[in-house]
C-alpha positions as MATLAB code, in Angstrom:
seq = 'MSIEINLDMMLVKRRMQLTELSERIGISITNLSLLKTRKVKGIRFSTLEALCRELNCQPGDLLEYIPKNEQTS';
ca = [
     -63.074  -34.200  -20.930;
     -61.330  -37.098  -19.465;
     -64.540  -39.502  -19.371;
     -65.180  -40.998  -22.503;
     -68.305  -42.369  -23.435;
     -68.312  -45.605  -25.553;
     -72.128  -46.176  -26.599;
     -71.450  -46.191  -30.160;
     -68.883  -49.129  -29.660;
     -71.531  -51.067  -27.551;
     -74.286  -50.433  -30.465;
     -72.136  -52.014  -32.857;
     -71.139  -55.009  -30.719;
     -74.838  -55.540  -30.019;
     -75.775  -54.984  -33.482;
     -78.354  -52.436  -32.295;
     -79.418  -49.211  -34.004;
     -79.928  -46.181  -31.777;
     -83.682  -46.028  -32.812;
     -84.093  -49.450  -31.198;
     -82.453  -48.613  -28.213;
     -84.343  -45.393  -27.818;
     -87.771  -47.311  -28.145;
     -86.578  -49.904  -25.547;
     -85.308  -47.581  -22.675;
     -87.740  -44.616  -23.330;
     -85.177  -42.062  -24.000;
     -85.215  -39.653  -27.193;
     -83.096  -40.478  -30.172;
     -81.940  -37.025  -29.707;
     -80.834  -37.344  -26.196;
     -79.153  -40.754  -27.079;
     -77.535  -38.953  -30.157;
     -76.026  -36.263  -27.874;
     -74.667  -38.851  -25.474;
     -73.154  -41.119  -28.312;
     -71.246  -37.859  -29.855;
     -70.084  -37.046  -26.321;
     -71.986  -33.885  -26.338;
     -73.398  -34.206  -22.676;
     -71.722  -32.969  -19.292;
     -73.456  -35.674  -17.345;
     -75.540  -38.893  -17.264;
     -78.473  -39.831  -14.786;
     -77.824  -43.009  -12.963;
     -81.310  -44.329  -13.889;
     -80.099  -43.612  -17.825;
     -77.003  -45.477  -17.095;
     -78.663  -48.289  -15.716;
     -81.359  -48.522  -18.446;
     -78.592  -48.252  -20.995;
     -76.706  -51.374  -19.208;
     -79.881  -53.089  -18.807;
     -80.690  -53.100  -22.690;
     -77.049  -53.482  -23.840;
     -76.417  -56.154  -21.467;
     -73.266  -54.523  -20.311;
     -71.412  -52.861  -17.339;
     -71.156  -49.215  -16.540;
     -67.472  -49.507  -16.994;
     -68.104  -50.890  -20.714;
     -69.743  -47.449  -21.585;
     -67.713  -45.278  -19.456;
     -63.952  -44.938  -19.771;
     -61.471  -42.739  -17.684;
     -58.892  -41.215  -20.106;
     -55.922  -39.339  -18.181;
     -55.593  -35.775  -19.571;
     -52.035  -36.374  -20.670;
     -53.250  -39.109  -22.863;
     -56.412  -37.588  -24.438;
     -55.845  -36.923  -28.355;
     -58.550  -34.136  -28.725;
];
C-alpha cells in the first residue's frame, strides 16, 4: 500500500494510549488497533476528523504517501 498510517507515532507524540483515544472518539479499541497496525483498506472522513480533533493534528500528520519504489515492505 502506498499510503502509510502514522497513528502510532502520533499517539507517542501526544503521550496518549489507544484506550484513551478510543474512549474520547467513540471508536472501538479493536478498530483503532487495526488502523494503527495498517490492516485496513480505508478510513471514513468522520473517523479521520475525530482522530485529528483529539490528537490536535492535521490529516497529513496521520497519513503519508510513499511512492511504490520507496516502499520497504
